[in-house]
C-alpha positions as CSV (number, residue, x, y, z in Angstrom):
1,X,-19.3,12.0,-9.3
2,X,-15.7,10.8,-10.4
3,X,-13.1,9.6,-7.8
4,X,-9.4,8.9,-7.7
5,X,-6.8,6.2,-7.4
6,X,-4.0,7.7,-5.1
7,X,-0.7,6.2,-4.0
8,X,0.8,7.4,-0.7
9,X,4.7,6.7,0.1
10,X,5.5,5.6,3.6
11,X,8.4,4.9,5.6
12,X,8.2,2.1,7.8
13,X,9.7,2.6,11.2
14,X,12.2,-0.4,11.2
15,X,14.4,1.1,8.5
16,X,13.4,-0.9,5.8
17,X,12.5,0.6,2.1
18,X,9.9,2.9,1.7
19,X,6.5,1.4,0.5
20,X,3.6,2.6,-1.5
21,X,0.1,2.3,-0.4
22,X,-2.8,2.6,-2.8
23,X,-6.3,3.8,-2.2
24,X,-9.3,4.5,-4.0
25,X,-11.1,7.6,-3.0
26,X,-14.5,8.7,-3.8
27,X,-14.0,12.4,-4.1
28,X,-14.2,14.5,-7.2
29,X,-11.5,17.0,-6.3
30,X,-8.2,15.7,-6.8
31,X,-6.7,17.6,-3.9
32,X,-9.3,16.8,-1.5
33,X,-8.8,13.1,-2.5
34,X,-4.8,13.2,-2.0
35,X,-5.4,14.6,1.5
36,X,-8.1,12.0,2.3
37,X,-5.7,9.2,1.1
38,X,-2.8,10.9,3.2
39,X,-4.9,10.7,6.2
40,X,-6.0,7.3,5.9
41,X,-2.2,6.3,4.9
42,X,-1.1,7.9,8.2
43,X,-2.8,5.5,10.3
44,X,-0.8,2.7,8.6
45,X,2.7,3.9,8.8
46,X,4.8,7.0,9.1
47,X,4.4,9.3,5.8
48,X,7.4,9.8,3.6
49,X,8.8,13.4,4.1
50,X,10.0,13.5,0.5
51,X,10.6,11.8,-2.7
52,X,12.5,8.4,-2.6
53,X,13.9,7.1,-5.7
54,X,12.1,9.4,-8.0
55,X,8.6,8.5,-6.3
56,X,6.5,11.4,-5.2
57,X,4.9,11.0,-1.6
58,X,1.5,11.4,-2.9
59,X,0.7,10.8,-6.5
60,X,-2.9,10.6,-8.2
61,X,-2.5,7.7,-10.7
62,X,-5.8,7.9,-12.3
63,X,-9.4,9.4,-12.0
64,X,-12.1,6.9,-11.4
65,X,-15.3,7.4,-13.5
66,X,-18.9,6.8,-12.0
67,X,-19.1,3.4,-14.0
68,X,-15.9,2.1,-12.4
69,X,-16.7,3.2,-9.0
70,X,-20.2,1.6,-9.3
71,X,-18.8,-1.4,-10.5
72,X,-16.3,-1.8,-7.7
73,X,-18.8,-0.5,-5.2
74,X,-16.9,2.7,-4.2
75,X,-19.2,5.3,-2.7
76,X,-18.8,8.8,-2.8
77,X,-16.8,10.1,0.0
78,X,-15.5,6.6,1.0
79,X,-11.7,5.9,1.1
80,X,-10.7,2.4,0.4
81,X,-7.3,0.9,1.2
82,X,-6.3,-1.3,-1.7
83,X,-3.0,-2.4,0.0
84,X,0.8,-2.5,-1.3
85,X,0.2,-4.3,-4.7
86,X,-0.3,-2.5,-7.8
87,X,-4.1,-1.8,-8.3
88,X,-4.3,-3.1,-11.9
89,X,-8.0,-4.2,-11.4
90,X,-8.7,-0.3,-10.9
91,X,-6.8,1.2,-13.8
């Protein structure tokens, strides 16, 4: 079962620049994976209500193959926060 690498744009409450949070999501359906990532990001910071600087609030960056998921230990149905740094090891 493939998964997805999802980026979610958040707006910090202190008025600083928006930031992107990255998530590896073990759901085959892209829409479901995006919603799971949004739910996880909402626990960290308020979500962006619209695009900022040409960046969409929710963006599927790449699909993850079964092999990549096994190699990284991502389970089906798991949502793994990857932080703010570009997740080059997952691409």
